[in-house]
Steps between C-alpha positions, in 0.01 A plus 500: 500500500675773693330803603633853577372749739379821346748776468353719770528215756869432412580865563340490843687187597838669423397793719388289793799276533755765591254638755483151666879475501512850674258398772676167570839673544394773758482266800849369453683843538598502134502846319386514146673730266297629212718616203384748244406210261220396736641156589495396858838391641539358862785680679696339781426611859719791623775376738704697748876518436705300742617715797246772448227388754301770660553389863583810703865475631546490871624815669875525529700633796584863451868553439500789750393416846300800664572618854211376709396638847216515735185616300633372157258310276514293192638177343848554636355495854313182419834348382678565835197395697500166331868460573459592851187269535260779620158572346567617141247774479736746329485754789814567707332502843612416858523120439729553189701758687563264793589212259748719310669624826533133614648396170751792500609415861545130418707587191729758658336803358390826672151431608325814385208329317587649176552268200788660308783364282667290773180350632385410144839326446457292826153408398623380162774290651259353755249378241781382247281583195546289184504806283735793580321800628799725548428838339672544164739792441388724221691419186519859381523738798459856419619636842846526661614162633758642752463719797709608800446550871510867416217482244215744513263449797163358397172522681130460447400689190843498337514437117873503456647258254667303790159413640493221231837385632362501851186307398709243314701430808200479719314261262202723470322623187744711301305811382745778602248650755555489865159409618347311782618146385857629476486675832369178665786308337755748625349495861516118496857491367621753754337313793651170391841654466517684835437846364255762620182405294394852386454413136761754379786366297814678614872411519471204744207343314676537163802328657290222641347456153839412367608839361874576519611747772712791378655788695286818483670792330417726783475296817335661797627399840226354721357726772561369846159511682468584868281262700246705691359378837150563359369545147587847352226765501569633151642207297632676176736199469372256763764308688446122586359439846569175685341184347261446796221757535183571689164619355560842662832540321355385164206749532717790615737443209207476249360820620829688407408450135173693524475739200709284272314496161331192357705367195379185310768234551690726743693340790733781623448810696477705184157334436315190607207291388310303771707180506828673433441722809423191721791296377746794530399572867540136614818455301671757710450268794642196329157362398466424126183417312366465145459827308131496401202502728345181386825313564533668842147385585590138420845512656411584855266309733152653523346600825156586617623684803700793349759680707690827428779416256294241307439539135145589380380391147217590266388241246576138465750478331595832649518811286593732796696466824555728806655476847242472773545746789215392722183695616360487139793676346770407241788667305540437133585644148157485360479607131647734236475865594515429875770467761598254769289577810302380801131456423193311633438157371234512231254231402571152607860357461505158349773367731776574746844341519758463790853602414653552840521172707 
């Protein structure tokens, strides 16, 4: 004889069985969908679509190589350090500077220690990368693509439309602002092409950059300078002394500029900043050097026994430079609102460098 469970027990059995099914499925990673009808339906585990993994992509090489020099920091510095087999700490210090100069000399480049467009190209060729790292040309340029040797003169702080043309030719970031990176690129390019590295883009620099030369509409005949036996006392338009010089000549010539106002980025007798003043004075004696103080500090050999005519620096990398006169005195272009003058050495200079051999 068959027996049947009481009605209230059958109802409980139907309620318990789905609960057991729910518990048994939780450990297997199966989701349960509960429709509006109340029936329990096992849903398939969620799967990632092919090719949509969440692994973070590796960093790619930037399409625009930055101009690097003593004191630079960052991933780009690590990249050149790895290629030059020096400690890849991301800081462009003395060891990196020495390695860069050695690489430039061995590859027929001007050994200024500045990693500009030409040095980047030589580094790329030396490592023979599997993926091209040559900067790509913008597909939709919004700036003029032509220039001439008579194009507007550009300098630090310029925002002319042709700044973008200049930046594109130098291989630096194209933002239309003539800032520190652009000036460093210009200085490096000028030094590597036998030009005076003053960071100002004039006729000769435009010509070296590949701009066509055209005849000026109103040419001005060059002034034939006279060659004085000694540096002039009031150099409104300084003549060029002989390439060889003594410390006494350098100092006497520098003192003739006392009273010239400080001008940020200035490198002419109409106005100087600190490094522009120093580079201008030595240039008149056939001695060229990088434009900014940090590069000048790295360019010349340091000395712990300063002599008159040496360079005196504050900061490391340097943020200020002066010409040492001896007896605790120096001559410099100190800061905005001041003028070139002789003054006592203040504080403790970070280093001295020997220019005259």
